[in-house]
N, C-alpha and C positions, 0 to 999 in steps of 0.2 A: 710389361717389364720396364724397369727404369734403369738407372745407372748400375753397373757400367755398360750394359748392352746398348743403351741409348746415350750418345754423346753428340748433342747438337753442334758442338764446336767443330766437328768434322767438316761441316758445310761452310765454315768460315776460315778455312786454312790459308787461302791465298786469293788474290783478286779474281783469278779466272773462275774459281769455284763460286765466289760470291756473286759474280756477274751471272753465272749459269742459273743460280737459284733465286735471283732477285725477283721479288713479286711485283714491283712497280719501277717504272723509269720515266724520265722526262723526255718529251719530244717537242721540237721546235714548232711543229704544226699545231700543237695544242696550246701555244702561248700567244697571248694577245697583248699588244703594246698600247697603253693609254698615252695619248699625246695631246698637248695643249697648243692651240694656235691663237695668238693675240693680235688684235687689230692695232695698227699704228706703230708696230715695232720696226726699227731699222735693221736690227740684228737680233739673233737669239738671246734670250735673257735667262741666265741660270737662276733657278729657284733656290734661295738661300737655305731653306730648311730641307731641301732634297738635292744634295750635291750630285751633279751629273745629269739632272733632269732639267729641261728647258721649256720656257714658253717660246714657241716657234714663230718665225715669220712664215709667210706662205712658201717662200723658197726653201727654207730649212725643213718645213713640214714635208714638202715633196721629196726632199732628199732622205728624210727619215723613213717615209713610206717606201721609197725605192729600196733602201737598205733592208727594211723589214721583209720585203718580198724576196730579195736576193738570199736572205738568210733562211727563208722557208717558214717564217712565222705564219700563224693561223689568221691573224687579223690585226687591225689597228682601231682603237676606240678614240674618237675625236671629241674634244671639248673646246668650245669657242669662248673667247673673252673679248667682249665688245668695248669700244671706247665710250659709248653712251648707253646708259641704262635708264629704264623707267619702271613705274609701278607694275606694269603688265608684262614686262619682258618682251616687248615688241620686236627687239632686234633678233630674237630667236626665230621669228616668223618671216623675216625679210629674206627673199631669195638672194639678195646681195649682201646679207649679213655675214659676219666673219665665219660662223660655223658652216653655213651652207656653201660659201665659197671654198672653205677648206675641204669639204666633202668632194666638191666638184674637182678641185685641184688634185686630190689624191686619186680619184677615179681616172682622171686624165693621165696621171703619171704611171699608175700600175694596172689599170684596167681590172681584170678579174683574177690577177695573180695574187691578190691579197684581199681578204674580206674587209670592206670598208664599213665600219660601224660608227654610230654617232649617238651621243647622249641626248635623250629626249627629256629635258627638265628645264625649269625656268631659273634656277638659282643663280646661274652665271649672268643672267640677263636682267634680273630685277634689281631695282634700286634698294630694296629692303633685304635682299639675299635669300628670301624663302623660295621653296620649290614650286610655289603656286601663287595665285593672286590672293589678295587679302579682302576679307569682308569688312563691314562697317565697324566691327569690334576689334579688328586687327588680327583675327585668326585666319588661317589658310582656308579658303573656300574650295572645298573638294570638287564640287560639281562644276563650278565656273572654270576651274583649272582644267578639268577634263576636256572641255570644249577647245581650249587653247592647245592642249596636248595633241588633239586630233589634227589641228591645223599645222602644228609644228612637225608632226610626223610626216604629213604629206609633203611639206616643203623639203624635208630632208630626203625623202624618197625621190622627189623630183630632182634634187641636186645630185643624186646618184648613189645614195647609201644602199648597200646590200642588206644591212641588218641594223635595226634600231634598238637602242638600249634605254627603255623608259625607267628612270631611276628615282622618280619623285615620291613613290610610295603613296599615291592617291588611290583610294578605293575605286575599283572599276576601270583603272587606266588601261589595262591591256585590252579589254573588250572594246572600249571606245576607240583606241588607236587602230585595232584590227578592222573595225567597221569603217573608219575613215580611210584607211589604206585601200580596202576593197572597193569602196565607193569611188575612189579616185583611179581605179584600174591598176592598183599596185599590189595585186595579190601575190606577186613573186617576192616582195620585200618581207623579210622575216623579222621576228621579234625575240630579242634576248631580254627577258624580264628580270629586273632587279627585284626578285620576289621576297627575299628575306634580307632586307637592308636595315641594319641596326643603328640606333643613335649611339655613336661611338666617340670616345675621347681621342681615338687614334686618327681622326680625320684632320687634325690640326694643320699639317703641312699642305694638304690639298686646298685648304682655305686660302693660303698664300698663293698657291699655284693658279687659282682662278680669280684672285683679287676679290674674295668674297666680301660682300657688304653686310653680311648677316649680323644682326644684333639679337641676342637671345639664343634659342636652340630650336631643334626640329623634332622634339619629343612627342608632339601631338600627331605626327604621321610616321616617323621612322620607329622601328620596333624597340621595345624595352629589352635591354641585355639580360634581364632576369628570365625571359620567356623562351621556352624551347618548343613546345607543341604548337604554339601559335605560328611558328615558322612553317610547319608542315601545312597548316591551314592556308597560309598565304600562298605557298607554292601550288597547292591544289586548286585554289581559286584562279590563279594566273593560267595554269594549264587549261582549266575549263573555259577560260575566256579566249584562248587561242595562242598562248605563248608557245613559240617553237623551241626555245631553250629557256632555262631559268638560272638564277644566280644567287649566291650567298655573299654578303658583303658586311663587314670585313671577313677575312679568312682566318688569320692566326688565332684569334680568341674565340672562334666559332666553328672549330673543326667538328664538334659534335653535331652542329646543325648541318654542316656539309654532309656528314654521314647519314643523318636522319633523312634528309631530302633525297640523297642518292639512292637510298633504300626503297623509296616509294615512287620515284619519278620515272615516267615512261619517256621523257624527253631528256636531252643532254643537260647536265648540271655543271655550271661554272662557279668559280670563286674568284674574288678580287683581293689580291694582296695589296692593301691600300698604302697610302702615303706614309702613315705613321709606322707601319711595319717596315717599309723601306728605310725610313729615316733612322729608326732604332738600330738597324743593322749597320748602316753607314756610320753612325756616331760611335758605336761600339768598336767597329773595325778601325776607324780613324784613331781611336785611342789605344789600339793594340790589344784590346781585351778579347777579341775573337778573331778567328781566321775568316776573312771576308768571303772568299769564294766558297769555302766549305759551308759556311753559314747560309749563304744565299741558296745553294743547292739543297741543303737539308730542309730549309724552310719551304721551298717549293715542292720537294718530294713529300713532305708531310701533308700538304694540301692535296696532292695527287692521291696519296695513300688513303686519305679520309674519304675520297670518292669523287673529287672534282675531275671532270673530263677536259675542261679548259680552264686556264688560269690567266687572269689579267694581272700583269705585273710590270713594274717599271724596269725590271731586269730582263725583260723578254729578249731584246736584241743581244745583250751581252751574253746571256745564257745560251742563246742559239749559236753564238760564235764559239762558246766553249764546247758545246755539243758537237759542232762541226769539226773543231780541232781534235776532239777525242776520237772521232772516227778515222 
């Protein structure tokens, strides 16, 4: 039977009924805060293209981590910005490098109250801005890069990271990192693989956030936005190589990919609401074109509805505060 026996509007009559039948909801424990720590800063530096997001000093990073733990966030994903870069990204391997010191500082501040995550990639550390080392022809050398990733992963584990986020999209990176961690006695350190990371125009503000030195693009290793089934292949390969969790990045323009991977994955699936997604909401809200809070919540709920169990978002702490106030 159809209308008038069936009236779906009955279940939309008031907020209490809508809450009762809501199929998805946001939770602070499933939100992960990306955070940037920059070497040589005397005070936090606001990122022009991402209002409200900062490059942190070590002290302000610790404060952000403490606040995240108090708000009940699931984790914090750390990115380091060194003062000196070279062709091989050697600052990323240095135990006293900015990222490894940031990991250690966060762990000292919050212990196990917050999952300390860190980015395993060379792009912030190389003078050319690519996610790996270059060969003689100027291309990214996949296998030479893998060796460095293994060393980088062990250094981050020894600094105290609970979970590593390999984001370079090198073939075989998860297996090499898992093997390196196990050989170093770090079997307890987990891997959140950036399995389906697309070459996206929406990364622009992130490039400012990490002071990227990139010339050109990353289309020979990040995925083509035209491709869908390839994402499932990438996820399956990472799971087979030992990924504990997998990720889709970006989120907004790739909700179909989130759903596809969530449907086949035996491990938790995350999605990253990236810098461009954040900046578009901020710009539209600043011009009065959209309701900022409503748009933030709707954007995150759409990612959750698509199948993401965890969401990396620059709104994590603010949204956790809203959720706390709502209770």
